[in-house]
C-alpha positions as CSV (number, residue, x, y, z in Angstrom):
1,M,5.0,69.1,-73.5
2,P,7.5,69.7,-70.5
3,K,6.0,71.6,-67.6
4,T,7.4,73.4,-64.5
5,F,6.5,72.2,-61.0
6,A,7.5,73.6,-57.6
7,I,7.7,71.0,-54.8
8,T,8.2,71.7,-51.1
9,G,10.2,69.0,-49.4
10,A,11.7,67.6,-52.6
11,N,14.8,66.4,-50.9
12,S,13.5,63.2,-49.2
13,G,10.7,60.8,-49.0
14,I,7.6,61.3,-51.1
15,G,8.8,64.7,-52.3
16,L,12.0,63.2,-53.6
17,S,10.1,60.5,-55.4
18,I,7.8,63.0,-57.0
19,A,10.8,65.0,-58.2
20,K,12.4,61.9,-59.7
21,Q,9.3,60.8,-61.5
22,L,8.6,64.3,-62.9
23,L,12.2,64.7,-64.0
24,A,12.0,61.3,-65.7
25,Q,9.1,62.7,-67.7
26,G,11.2,65.6,-68.9
27,H,9.6,68.3,-66.6
28,T,11.4,71.1,-64.7
29,V,11.3,70.9,-60.9
30,I,11.8,73.7,-58.5
31,A,12.9,72.0,-55.3
32,L,11.9,74.1,-52.3
33,C,13.9,72.7,-49.4
34,R,15.5,73.6,-46.1
35,D,18.9,75.1,-46.8
36,N,21.5,72.7,-45.6
37,E,24.4,70.8,-47.1
38,N,22.7,67.4,-47.3
39,N,19.6,68.8,-49.1
40,R,21.7,70.8,-51.5
41,K,23.8,67.6,-52.3
42,V,20.6,65.6,-52.9
43,I,19.3,68.1,-55.4
44,E,22.7,68.5,-57.1
45,N,22.9,64.8,-57.6
46,L,19.5,64.8,-59.2
47,A,20.5,67.6,-61.4
48,T,23.7,65.8,-62.5
49,N,21.8,62.6,-63.2
50,A,19.0,64.4,-65.1
51,K,21.6,66.2,-67.3
52,Q,23.5,63.0,-67.9
53,F,20.5,61.1,-69.1
54,G,18.8,63.9,-70.9
55,L,15.9,64.3,-68.5
56,G,14.2,67.3,-67.0
57,K,15.9,70.1,-65.1
58,I,15.9,70.8,-61.3
59,D,16.7,73.9,-59.3
60,F,17.3,74.2,-55.6
61,V,15.5,77.0,-53.8
62,A,16.0,77.5,-50.0
63,I,12.8,77.8,-47.9
64,N,12.2,77.7,-44.2
65,L,8.6,76.9,-43.4
66,N,9.2,77.8,-39.8
67,N,9.4,81.4,-40.8
68,L,6.8,83.2,-42.9
69,H,9.4,85.9,-43.8
70,A,11.6,83.1,-45.3
71,V,8.5,81.8,-47.2
72,R,8.1,85.2,-48.8
73,Q,11.7,85.4,-49.8
74,A,11.6,81.9,-51.4
75,A,8.4,82.8,-53.3
76,H,9.9,86.1,-54.5
77,H,12.9,84.2,-55.8
78,V,10.7,81.6,-57.6
79,I,8.5,84.3,-59.3
80,N,11.6,86.2,-60.5
81,F,13.1,83.1,-62.1
82,Y,9.9,81.2,-63.1
83,P,7.2,83.6,-64.4
84,T,5.2,80.5,-65.3
85,I,4.6,77.5,-63.0
86,D,2.3,74.8,-64.1
87,G,1.9,73.1,-60.7
88,L,2.7,73.7,-57.0
89,I,3.0,70.5,-54.9
90,C,2.7,71.4,-51.2
91,N,4.4,68.2,-49.9
92,A,6.7,69.1,-47.0
93,G,5.5,68.4,-43.5
94,V,6.3,67.4,-40.0
95,M,4.5,64.8,-38.0
96,A,4.2,64.5,-34.2
97,P,7.5,66.3,-33.3
98,P,8.4,67.5,-29.8
99,F,6.8,70.8,-28.9
100,Y,8.3,73.7,-30.8
101,T,7.1,77.2,-31.8
102,T,8.0,78.9,-35.0
103,H,9.5,82.4,-35.6
104,Q,5.9,83.7,-35.7
105,K,5.1,81.9,-32.4
106,F,2.7,79.3,-34.0
107,E,3.0,75.6,-33.0
108,Q,5.3,74.1,-35.6
109,Q,3.0,71.5,-37.2
110,F,0.3,74.1,-37.7
111,Q,2.6,76.5,-39.5
112,V,4.7,74.0,-41.5
113,N,1.9,71.7,-42.5
114,Y,-0.7,74.3,-43.2
115,L,-0.1,78.0,-42.7
116,S,3.3,78.5,-44.5
117,Q,2.1,76.5,-47.5
118,F,-1.1,78.4,-47.5
119,L,1.0,81.6,-47.8
120,L,3.3,80.0,-50.4
121,T,0.3,79.1,-52.6
122,H,-1.0,82.7,-52.6
123,L,2.4,84.2,-53.3
124,L,2.9,82.0,-56.3
125,I,-0.5,82.7,-57.8
126,P,0.9,85.1,-60.4
127,S,3.2,82.4,-61.8
128,L,0.5,79.8,-61.6
129,Q,-2.1,81.9,-63.4
130,A,0.4,82.4,-66.2
131,S,0.0,78.7,-67.0
132,S,-2.8,77.4,-69.2
133,K,-3.7,74.6,-66.9
134,P,-2.4,75.3,-63.4
135,R,-2.9,73.1,-60.4
136,V,-2.0,73.0,-56.7
137,I,-1.7,69.6,-54.9
138,F,-1.6,69.1,-51.2
139,T,0.0,66.0,-49.6
140,T,-2.3,65.4,-46.7
141,S,-2.9,62.5,-44.3
142,M,-5.7,60.0,-43.5
143,L,-5.5,61.5,-39.9
144,A,-7.2,64.6,-41.3
145,Q,-10.3,62.4,-41.3
146,Y,-10.2,62.4,-37.5
147,G,-9.8,66.1,-37.0
148,K,-12.7,67.7,-35.1
149,I,-12.2,71.5,-35.1
150,D,-14.9,73.5,-36.9
151,H,-14.6,76.8,-35.1
152,I,-12.0,79.5,-35.5
153,E,-11.6,80.1,-31.7
154,K,-10.9,76.4,-31.2
155,L,-8.4,76.4,-34.1
156,K,-6.6,79.4,-32.5
157,S,-6.1,77.3,-29.4
158,I,-4.3,74.7,-31.5
159,A,-2.3,77.3,-33.5
160,Y,-1.0,78.9,-30.3
161,I,-1.1,75.9,-28.0
162,K,1.1,76.0,-24.9
163,E,3.6,73.2,-24.2
164,S,1.7,72.0,-21.2
165,A,-1.4,71.3,-23.3
166,Y,0.4,70.0,-26.4
167,D,-0.7,66.7,-27.9
168,S,1.5,66.1,-30.9
169,T,-0.9,63.7,-32.7
170,L,-3.9,66.0,-32.1
171,S,-2.0,69.0,-33.5
172,Y,-1.0,67.0,-36.5
173,K,-4.6,65.9,-37.3
174,E,-5.9,69.5,-37.0
175,S,-3.1,70.9,-39.2
176,K,-3.9,68.4,-41.9
177,L,-7.7,69.0,-41.6
178,A,-7.1,72.8,-42.1
179,Q,-5.1,71.9,-45.2
180,L,-7.9,69.7,-46.4
181,A,-10.5,72.4,-45.8
182,M,-8.5,74.9,-47.8
183,N,-8.2,72.5,-50.7
184,K,-12.0,72.6,-50.7
185,Y,-12.4,76.4,-50.4
186,L,-9.6,77.8,-52.6
187,P,-11.3,76.8,-55.9
188,T,-13.9,79.4,-55.0
189,V,-11.2,82.0,-54.8
190,Y,-9.2,80.9,-57.8
191,P,-11.6,79.1,-60.1
192,N,-9.0,78.9,-62.9
193,I,-6.7,76.8,-60.8
194,K,-7.3,73.2,-60.0
195,F,-6.8,72.0,-56.5
196,A,-6.4,68.5,-55.1
197,A,-5.5,66.9,-51.7
198,V,-3.9,63.5,-51.7
199,H,-3.5,60.9,-49.0
200,P,-0.4,58.9,-50.1
201,G,-1.0,56.0,-47.8
202,I,1.2,54.9,-44.9
203,V,4.6,55.5,-46.4
204,Y,7.9,54.4,-44.9
205,T,10.0,57.6,-45.0
206,N,12.1,59.6,-42.6
207,L,8.9,61.3,-41.4
208,F,7.8,57.9,-40.2
209,Y,10.8,57.2,-37.9
210,R,12.2,60.7,-37.2
211,R,11.0,60.9,-33.7
212,I,12.2,57.4,-32.6
213,G,15.7,58.0,-33.9
214,E,18.2,55.6,-35.7
215,I,18.1,53.0,-32.9
216,G,14.3,53.0,-33.0
217,K,14.4,52.7,-36.8
218,V,16.5,49.5,-36.6
219,L,14.3,48.0,-33.9
220,S,11.2,48.7,-35.9
221,L,12.5,47.0,-39.1
222,P,10.8,43.6,-38.4
223,L,7.4,45.3,-37.9
224,V,8.0,47.3,-41.0
225,A,8.7,44.2,-43.0
226,I,5.4,42.6,-41.8
227,A,3.6,45.8,-42.7
228,F,5.0,45.7,-46.3
229,M,4.1,42.0,-46.5
230,F,0.5,42.7,-45.8
231,R,0.4,45.9,-47.8
232,L,-0.2,48.1,-44.8
233,M,2.7,50.2,-45.7
234,R,4.1,51.4,-49.0
235,T,7.3,52.8,-50.5
236,A,7.7,56.5,-51.3
237,K,7.5,55.7,-55.0
238,K,4.1,54.2,-54.5
239,G,3.0,57.0,-52.2
240,A,3.9,59.5,-54.9
241,E,2.0,57.9,-57.7
242,T,-1.4,59.7,-57.2
243,I,0.4,63.1,-56.8
244,V,2.3,62.6,-60.0
245,Y,-0.8,61.5,-61.8
246,L,-2.7,64.6,-60.7
247,A,0.3,66.8,-61.5
248,T,0.2,65.7,-65.1
249,E,-3.4,64.8,-65.7
250,D,-5.7,67.6,-66.9
251,D,-9.1,66.0,-66.6
252,F,-10.0,66.0,-62.9
253,E,-12.5,67.9,-60.8
254,T,-11.1,70.6,-58.5
255,G,-11.2,70.7,-54.7
256,L,-11.5,66.9,-54.1
257,Y,-9.7,64.4,-51.9
258,W,-7.8,61.5,-53.5
259,K,-6.2,58.2,-52.7
260,D,-4.8,55.6,-55.1
261,K,-5.9,57.7,-58.1
262,R,-9.5,57.7,-56.9
263,M,-11.7,60.3,-55.3
264,V,-12.6,59.5,-51.7
265,M,-14.9,61.1,-49.1
266,P,-13.2,63.7,-46.9
267,N,-13.9,64.7,-43.3
268,A,-17.4,66.1,-43.3
269,I,-16.1,69.4,-41.8
270,V,-14.8,70.4,-45.2
271,N,-18.4,70.7,-46.3
272,Q,-19.2,73.4,-43.7
273,S,-19.0,76.4,-46.0
274,G,-19.3,79.0,-43.2
275,Y,-16.3,77.5,-41.3
276,L,-14.3,77.3,-44.5
277,Q,-14.8,81.0,-45.2
278,D,-13.9,81.8,-41.6
279,L,-10.8,79.7,-41.8
280,Y,-9.8,81.4,-45.1
281,M,-10.3,84.9,-43.6
282,Q,-8.4,84.1,-40.5
283,S,-5.5,82.4,-42.4
284,M,-5.2,85.5,-44.6
285,K,-4.8,87.6,-41.4
286,W,-2.3,85.2,-39.9
287,V,0.0,85.4,-43.0
288,G,-0.5,89.2,-43.5
289,L,-2.5,89.1,-46.8
290,K,-5.6,91.0,-47.8
291,S,-8.6,88.9,-48.7
292,N,-9.7,88.8,-52.3
């Protein structure tokens, strides 16, 4: 039976591959993407091809994860047009960018990778709970395994870090660990929704080379070819497989961490129940929601 899925970052990389695979299965996709001409064109082309070949449907919804107000607007639009959503795939992300603060003055990676999609998840709960078998899937990273923060005050220093203290890789790791931690905690808040976090592997997408630019991309091609040869790197299609599997599979345990369609052990910090509750409460304050 066709289902409806909302996907952040469906315009490129893993998100685009997820959208294509779900469309091919006849599902409806809500593509939550930054509002620019290129992204709209990508989604329009998908919609045209899907209609031509009798596949699923896809709808473009603008979202700006750098602004919590824009996240609210996007969620309001989605709920109005889609009273039932079977799955939310929180896929969009940034990795090790130059220092930048968002509209709400958070470090960009912390807000885009974690906080904005935390808010989006909560705002879409009414539509998710209207589904008979709802699920939320987070695209995470193996670097979450190397995150170390297990105290709210330390996390605040990452969330509001100053440019002089900014370490792009460190901030990325901690944003993904926070995401992984909420994947573990949210099933206690919403037991009727299944949650999963997926490490897609080292995937060659624009996220991989965005910081080094087009020239760097060209220069890196020989190394990329070697990485593919030894299976150290994979395509977006391969990286999307486990996410699509969990999006369409009903029989899996909630709140776990996945890679290659198998459950794997997460960072031990996600088992610290006290910290997870503190993180949830603080995150609710940051996004302006009342705790359940």
